[in-house]
N, C-alpha and C positions, 0 to 999 in steps of 0.2 A: 560756305555751304549755301546752295541755291534752293529756295523754297518753291514747291510746286503749287501753283494757283488752283483753287477748287473750280471745277467746271461750272460755268454760269448757265442759267436757264433763261432763254429769251422769253419774251412776252407771250408768244404763241404757245410754247410748251406749258407755261403757267396757266394759261387760259384753258388748255386742253385738260390739264390735271384737275383744275377747279371744276370743269364741266363733268368729268368722271366722278368726282367726289359728290357733286350735286345729284347725279343720276343714282349713285349707290345709296345716298341718303334718302332720296325719294323712294327707291325700291324698299329700303328698310322700313320707311314710314308706312308704305302701302302694306308690307308684310305684317307689321305690327298691328295696323288697323284691321287687317284680315283676321289675325289671331284674336284680337279683341272681339271681333264680330263672332268668330267661332265660339269663344268662351261665353259670350253673351247668349248665343243659341243653346250651348250646352247647359248653361245655368237655367235658361228658360225651360228646356226639356226636363232637366232634373227637378225643377220646381213643380212642373206639371205632373211628373211621375210621382214625386213625393206626395203631392196633393191628392192624387188618385189612389194611392196605396190605402188599403183598409187597415193596415198596421200603423201604429204610431212610431215615428222616427224622431230621435233627438240627436243633435250634433253638439258635443261638449268640447270645451277647450281643455288644456292641460290641468287647469284648476277645478274642472268639473262644473263650469258655468255653461248654461244652455246658450249656444250661439244661434241655433236654428231649430225650429220644430215644425212638423207638418200639421195639416188640419186635424187629423185623427188624434194626435198627441195633445193638441190644444183643446179639442173637444173633451178629452178625458181629464186633463190636468188644469185647464184654464187658459184663457187667451193671453194672459200676461206672463207666461212662463219664461219667455226669452229674456236672458239676463239674470235669471235666478240660478242659485246653486242647486245641483242635483241632490246634494245631501239634505237640502230642505224639502225639495219636491218629493223625495222618496219617502218622507214621513207620512205622506198622504196614502201610502200603500201599506197594507198589513200582510204579515206572513200567513202562509197556508201550510197544510200538511204535505203538499207536493213540492219537491225541489224545483226551483226555477219559476214557480208560479206565485204571484202576489194577488191580493184582493184590493179593489178600489171601491170605496163606498160601503154602505151597510144595507142589510135587509134584502128585499126583493130586487132592488135596483143595483145591487153590488155587481161589479164586473170581475171576472177572473182573468188576470193578465199574465201571459207567459213572457218573461223578460230574458233578454240576452244582450250582451255588449261586445263590441269589437274595437280594439285599439287601431288607430290609423297608422299606416306604415311610416308616415313621416314623423310619428311620435308627437304630433301637435295636439292630440286629443283622442276622442273616441266617439263611437256611434252606439246609441242605445236603441234597440228594437223592441217594441211592445206589441204583442199579438193578443187580440181578444179571443180567449178560448172559453168564454162563458157558456156558449151553447154546447160545445163539445163536453165540457165538464158536467153540465146538467144531464146530457144524454148518457154519459158514463155512469153517473149516480143512479139514473133511472134504470139503466141496464143491470146494475148491481142489485138494485132493489127488486127488480123483476126476477133476477136469479134467486134471491133469498125467498121471494114469495113462491117461486116454483119449488124450491127445496122444502118450504113449509108444507106445500100441497102434498109432496111425497111423504111427509112425516105425519100426516093426519092419523093414520092407523097406529103408528107408534105412540103418538101423543095420547090417543084414546086409552091405550093400554097403560101408559105411564100415569095418567090421571086416575084411571079406574082402580088401580091397585092400592095406592095410599088412601083414596076416598072410601073404598070398600072396607079397608081395615079400620078407618076412623069411625065409620057407621057401625061396624060390628062392636067396637069398643064402647061407643056411646049407648048402643042398644043394651049391652051388658050392664051398663051403669044404671039402667032403669029397673033392674031387678032389686027389689028391696032387701033380699036376704043376704046380700054381700056384706062381709065385714068391712069396717072403715079402712083398714090397711090395704085390702084388696081393691076397694073403690079408688083409693089414691093411686095405686100402681096402674090400674086400667086407665084412669084419667090421664096420667102422665104419658102412657102409650098413645092415647088418642091425640093428645096435643102434639106429640112427636110426629105422628103421621100427618097431621094437618100442617105442621111447619114444613115437613118435606114437600107437601103439596104446594104450599106457598112459595118455597124455594124453586120448585119446578116451574111454576107459572112466571115467577120473576125472571128466571133464566131464559124462558121462552120469549118473554117480551124483549129482553136485552138482545137476544139473537135476531128477533124480527126487526128491531130498530136498526141494528147493524152499523150505525154511524156514531160519531162523537158529537156531543152538544156544544161544548165550550173549549176555548183555546186560551191558554195562559202560559207564561214562562214557568217551567217546572225544573227546579234544581235536581239534577240526576242523583247526586249523592244524598241529598236530603230525603228523596223518595226511597232509596234503598235502606236508609236508616229507619224510616217510618215502617217499612215492611218488616224489617228485622225486629223492631220493638213489638210488632203485632204477633209474629209467628215464632220467634225464638222461645217464648214461654211454652207454647204448644209442643215444640220439638223437645224441650227439656222435660216436660211431663211424660213424653213417650220415650225418654232416654235416647234421643237422637241428637247427635252433635250438629249444631247449626252454625255456619260461618258465613260472613259476608265481606266483600271487598268492593271498593269503588275507586277506579283509576281515572275518573272524569274531571277531577279538580272542581272548578266552579261552572262547569258546563251546564247549560239549561236547554231543555227542549220546549218548543212551542207545541203544547199537547193538551188533551183533555186529561187532567190529573186523575180524576176519579176513575175514568174508564181504564187508563193505563195501569193504575194501582190495582184495579180489579182483575185485569188480565194477568198481571204478575202474581197476584194472590192465588188465582186459580192454578197457575203452574206450580207454585210453592206448596199449596195444599195437596195437589196431586202427588208431588214428590214425597211429602210427609206420609201420605196414605200408603204408599207402596215401599217405604223404607222400613226395614225391621228394626227392632230395638238394638241399640249399639251401632247403627248405621250412621251415615253422614249425609247432610243436605247443605248445599252451598248456593249463595246468590252472589254473582259478580257482575259489575257494570264496567264496560270499557268503551272507548271511543276512538275513531280515526277521523280523517278529514271529512268523511261523507256521512257517518252514521254513529249511533250509539247502540251497543249490543248489551242486552241483559241475558246472562247465562244462568240457568237453574240446573244444577247437577245433583244427582243422588246416587247412592250405592245400593239401590233396591234390586229387585229381581230382574229388571230389564223388560223389554217389550219385544215380542216376536215380530218377524217381518210381516206376517199376515195381519196382525193387529195394527202395526204401524200404518198400513194402507188405509185403514178405516178410522184411525184414531181421532181425526178432526171431523168425522161425520156426526151430525146432530143425533143425539140419543144413543150413540154407541158408547157403552161403558162395560167395564169388567168388574165393577163394584155394585153390590146389591143396593147400597144407599146412594149411589151416584145418579145424577140426572142425565149424564151423557151430553151436557151442553157446555160445560166449563171450558174445554179446549176449543170448541167451535166458536165460543164467544171471544176467547183470547185471540184466536187467529183473526176474527172479524175486527177486533179493536186494532191489532197490529196493521192490518191492511187499510183500515180507515185512516191511519196515520201515514200511509205510503210505505209501510214496511211489511214484515211477514214473520212467520215462525218456522223454524226447522228443528229437527231432532236427530240425534245419533243414539242408538241403543242396540244392545245385544243381550239376549237372555243370560242372566247370571253376572252381567257386567255393569249394571246400572244404566241410567238414562241421562242424557244432556239435552235440554231444550234451550234454544237461543231465539229470543225475541228481538228483532232489529227495528229501529226507528230512525229514518234519515234525518240529518240536520238540514232543514229547509233553507232555501236562499233567504237571507235577511234575518235568520234566527239570531237571537241574542245568545251567543254561545258562551261568553264569559261574563260573569256578573259585573265586573269592573270595566267593561268595554265602553260604557257611556257615562262613567263616573268622572 
């Protein structure tokens, strides 16, 4: 069997092949250098762009460590944030009543920051965008306050009437007390009525101040179920005295809201007292709290006479009331508290079928929603 010899390359062919290889290598080197130059230019432009942005930008790796931060982010969070964990940096921010907005600092110098984050398509990390909305937030608060002041201006005539009636009654009772011929039992009865009218006047002024303030003073983690238990302990005896069945349920587990506890409890108390006032003997009033991924809902339901469509349109107007002893501010205050927390109140009611109020409070970004989340 004869073997075929491999074709041999002469020196000229080898030299030509080597020259082609060198040219290709040089072209690749030039192309790589060009790409490096373009990358450098893009990085420079990106750096200039990030530096010029009024918003703060953070680039995080997979572990949440800050790889890069622009000037705005460093101004707000500190010059040494690169290399720090975002989980540590985020502790410098506190939650607010508005979903997606956090607060940096305290007092007059506090900044309101709108936060958003996007995962990189490569899966290698994420970008956090921080937008300073302090001025916008203050303008919104000012607009809301101006709206309340305008509403108060429209209420002056109604307020004068509301104040004059209990004040006139109290003056009449106290004038009667000055008559020396009254028996002691009659004097005691008239004194009680005078005190009752003055307390009504005090309650009216207190509610008016709450409505005028319209915002919430403090924020703290409020366990939802503990709040409903507290309200039940307060109002269930009143319901029992009136022979009304009072039930409550909480499906929120250990959920906590960052809220003004006193204001929120006051708003819910207004709804519950309203339900008890309009529910006859033998009726039912219930309080139920539920949550989903975005919000907590407090539902107050009764088996009372219901509310007509015409009354529903005016129900949250200040001083509108269908009760002789009512101030007409309870529901207006309750709605103001709900809205100050970023939520609202709605109702479903038909005459003869009872009424259902629902007060909704959103779970804000950064809320401690589970009590054991940081344990």
